[in-house]
C-alpha positions in Angstrom: -26.7 26.3 -13.3 -23.2 25.0 -14.2 -22.8 22.6 -17.1 -21.5 19.2 -16.3 -18.6 17.6 -18.2 -19.7 14.8 -20.5 -16.4 14.0 -22.3 -12.8 14.4 -21.3 -9.5 14.0 -23.1 -6.0 14.0 -21.5 -3.3 14.5 -24.0 -0.2 12.3 -24.3 2.4 12.1 -21.5 5.7 13.8 -22.4 8.4 11.6 -23.7 11.2 14.0 -22.8 11.7 17.3 -21.0 11.0 19.3 -24.1 7.5 17.9 -24.8 4.4 19.7 -23.6 2.8 18.7 -20.3 -0.4 16.7 -20.5 -3.5 18.9 -21.0 -7.0 18.2 -19.7 -9.7 19.2 -22.3 -13.4 18.7 -21.8 -16.8 18.9 -23.5 -19.8 20.2 -21.5 -23.4 19.1 -21.7 -24.2 22.0 -24.1 -21.4 20.9 -26.5 -18.9 23.6 -25.5 -15.3 22.5 -25.5 -12.6 23.9 -23.2 -9.0 23.3 -22.2 -9.0 23.3 -18.4 -5.4 23.0 -17.5 -2.1 21.2 -17.9 -0.2 19.4 -15.1 3.1 17.8 -14.2 2.6 14.1 -14.5 5.5 13.3 -12.2 3.6 15.1 -9.4 -0.1 14.2 -9.9 -2.1 12.0 -12.3 -5.7 11.9 -13.6 -7.9 9.6 -15.5 -10.5 10.9 -18.0 -13.3 9.2 -16.1 -12.6 11.3 -13.0 -14.0 14.4 -14.8 -17.2 13.0 -16.1 -20.2 14.5 -14.3 -18.2 17.3 -12.7 -18.7 21.0 -13.3 -15.7 23.2 -14.4 -15.3 24.5 -10.8 -15.4 20.9 -9.4 -12.8 19.8 -12.0 -10.5 22.7 -11.1 -11.0 21.9 -7.4 -9.9 18.3 -8.1 -6.6 19.6 -9.5 -6.2 21.9 -6.6 -6.7 19.1 -4.1 -4.3 16.8 -5.8 -1.7 19.6 -6.1 -2.1 20.4 -2.4 -1.8 16.7 -1.3 1.4 16.4 -3.4 2.9 19.6 -1.9 2.0 18.4 1.6 3.5 14.9 1.2 
């Protein structure tokens, strides 16, 4: 059974082109912490609440769907 995400943190948005891209980090039900991915905020966006209750696979699929929608627009 896959663990659900109980906490999520999205790092700060870049202030200039040299800053790191925002990273999505989560905490699972068992207390394990993991950095899931970074993303380009000029293409897609997330809120921390979107990840609560998802599994890791579901969270990665959420990013995939948003990337795909952006590329197809």
